[in-house]
Each structure stands twice: as C-alpha cells, then as structure tokens.
C-alpha positions as CSV (number, residue, x, y, z in Angstrom):
1,Q,97.7,79.0,108.5
2,A,96.0,81.4,111.3
3,Y,96.6,84.6,111.6
4,P,96.8,87.1,114.2
5,A,94.5,90.6,113.5
6,L,96.4,92.6,111.3
7,L,96.5,96.4,110.6
8,V,98.8,97.4,107.9
9,I,100.4,100.8,106.4
10,A,101.1,101.1,103.7
11,G,103.4,104.6,102.1
12,Y,102.6,106.2,99.0
13,N,104.9,107.3,98.8
14,D,107.8,104.8,100.0
15,S,111.2,105.1,98.6
16,R,112.1,101.4,99.8
17,V,109.2,99.1,100.0
18,Q,106.0,100.3,96.8
19,Y,102.4,100.2,98.3
20,W,101.7,97.7,95.9
21,E,104.0,95.1,98.3
22,A,102.4,95.7,100.9
23,A,98.7,95.5,98.9
24,K,100.1,92.4,97.2
25,W,101.1,91.0,100.3
26,V,97.7,91.7,102.1
27,A,95.5,89.6,99.2
28,R,97.6,87.3,99.3
29,L,96.4,86.6,103.4
30,R,93.1,86.8,102.6
31,A,93.2,84.2,100.1
32,T,95.1,81.6,101.6
33,R,94.1,82.6,105.4
34,T,91.7,79.8,107.5
35,D,91.3,82.1,110.1
36,G,88.3,84.6,111.1
37,N,90.4,87.8,112.7
38,P,90.6,91.5,111.3
39,L,93.5,92.3,108.2
40,L,93.0,95.5,106.9
41,L,95.4,97.2,105.1
42,K,95.7,101.2,105.0
43,T,97.7,103.4,102.1
44,E,98.4,106.4,103.0
45,L,99.3,108.7,100.1
46,G,101.1,111.8,101.8
47,A,103.9,109.6,103.6
48,G,106.9,107.8,103.1
49,H,109.0,104.9,104.8
50,G,109.1,107.1,107.6
51,G,104.8,107.8,107.3
52,M,103.7,110.6,106.8
53,S,104.9,113.6,108.7
54,G,103.5,117.1,110.6
55,R,102.8,118.3,113.3
56,Y,100.3,116.0,114.9
57,Q,100.5,113.7,112.0
58,G,102.4,110.9,114.5
59,L,99.6,111.3,117.6
60,R,97.2,110.3,114.9
61,D,99.4,107.5,113.7
62,V,99.3,106.3,117.9
63,A,95.7,106.1,117.7
64,L,95.2,104.4,115.0
65,E,97.1,101.6,115.7
66,Y,95.3,102.0,120.0
67,A,91.9,101.9,118.5
68,F,92.8,98.8,115.9
69,I,94.4,97.1,119.3
70,L,91.1,98.8,121.9
71,N,88.8,97.5,118.9
72,I,90.5,93.3,118.2
73,L,90.0,93.4,122.2
74,G,86.9,94.3,122.7
75,L,87.2,97.8,125.4
76,A,86.1,99.6,121.8
C-alpha cells in the first residue's frame, strides 16, 4: 500500500511505547510499502513519552517538523 511521507519520532526513555516498537513499525513499512515517499525515524535518546524537556526543546521539535514538511513540499 502507498503511504504519505512520514516522520516517526520515538523517545528512548518512553515507558508507554518503547523505542523498538517504532523501529519495528518503520522497518515493516519500509519492507511492504509500494511508494517512494520519505519515511524517516528519529529516536530521541533523552526523551520520554511527552518528548524531551528543556527550555528550547519544544521549539527545536516544531522546527524539525516544519523543516520536514517544507522539504516534502519542495520549499526548502
């Protein structure tokens, strides 16, 4: 099946969804998908279920998401 471009972000210290679950899902999608859209996995080594903490980390997370979207749209 064809999927849209995906940016998958996992937290290493997530107690609810372990990082390997995201890695297994991305590996399964890469093996079975029929499209050539980007499928990226980023594992935050210092993050838990709510993401990383820190004064500016929320801005960095949003910047990563915007950069991914702009790249997909061909604007960056």
